[in-house]
C-alpha positions in Angstrom: 96.5 102.1 156.7 95.5 98.8 155.1 91.8 98.1 155.1 90.1 94.8 154.4 87.1 95.0 152.0 84.3 92.5 151.8 81.9 92.2 148.9 78.3 91.6 150.1 75.6 89.6 148.5 74.5 92.5 146.4 78.0 93.4 145.4 78.3 96.4 147.8 81.7 96.8 149.3 82.1 97.5 153.0 84.9 97.4 155.6 85.0 94.2 157.6 83.2 95.0 160.9 84.6 93.5 164.1 82.4 92.1 167.0 83.5 94.9 169.3 82.1 97.6 167.0 78.8 95.7 166.6 78.6 95.4 170.4 79.1 99.1 170.8 76.3 99.8 168.2 74.1 97.4 170.0 74.6 99.2 173.3 73.6 102.5 171.8 70.6 100.9 170.1 69.4 99.4 173.4 69.7 102.7 175.2 67.1 104.3 172.9 63.6 104.6 174.2 60.7 102.8 172.5 62.3 99.6 171.3 60.1 98.3 168.5 58.5 94.9 169.1 60.2 92.1 167.2 63.6 93.8 167.2 66.3 91.1 167.5 68.2 90.8 170.7 71.6 90.1 169.1 73.0 92.0 166.2 75.1 90.6 163.4 76.8 92.2 160.4 73.9 91.0 158.3 71.2 92.6 160.5 69.3 95.1 158.4 68.6 98.6 159.8 65.1 99.0 158.4 64.0 95.4 158.0 65.3 93.6 161.0 65.6 96.5 163.5 62.3 97.9 162.3 63.5 101.5 162.4 61.6 104.1 160.4 63.4 107.2 159.0 62.9 109.2 162.2 64.1 106.4 164.4 67.2 106.0 162.1 68.0 109.7 162.6 67.6 109.4 166.4 69.8 106.4 166.3 72.5 108.2 164.3 72.3 111.2 166.6 72.7 108.9 169.6 75.8 107.3 168.0 77.3 110.7 167.2 76.7 111.8 170.8 78.0 108.6 172.5 81.1 108.4 170.4 81.8 112.1 170.0 81.9 111.9 166.2 80.1 113.2 163.1 78.6 110.6 160.8 78.5 112.1 157.3 74.9 112.1 155.8 76.3 110.9 152.5 77.8 107.9 154.3 74.4 107.0 155.9 72.7 106.8 152.5 74.7 103.6 151.7 74.1 102.0 155.1 71.8 99.0 154.8 73.1 96.6 157.5 74.7 96.8 160.9 77.9 95.7 159.2 77.7 98.7 156.9 77.2 101.0 159.9 80.0 99.4 161.8 82.4 99.9 158.9 81.4 103.5 158.7 82.0 104.0 162.5 85.1 101.8 163.0 87.7 104.6 162.7 85.9 106.8 165.3 85.2 103.9 167.6 88.8 102.7 167.9 89.4 105.9 170.0 86.4 105.4 172.3 86.4 103.1 175.4 83.5 100.7 175.8 
């Protein structure tokens, strides 16, 4: 399978995320209780998990568990370590999400 790679501002490489994947991530995020104040309404590939979404480490783990449950997949912990943006997360999830209806 041919994959398209993007080089981010800091030189990190990630799979190109499509809007559908970002929408699915947004739906899971919005389903979580206790939305932090100031969290953006719309996500983009550049939205940062910690800075823009204001998720602390416990909230990130809750978010990851919700993604795993919703999409019946396992997100490898070593993959999460490199995730900084919604685009990074979408690239990590895209193979599993292609098999899940909206």
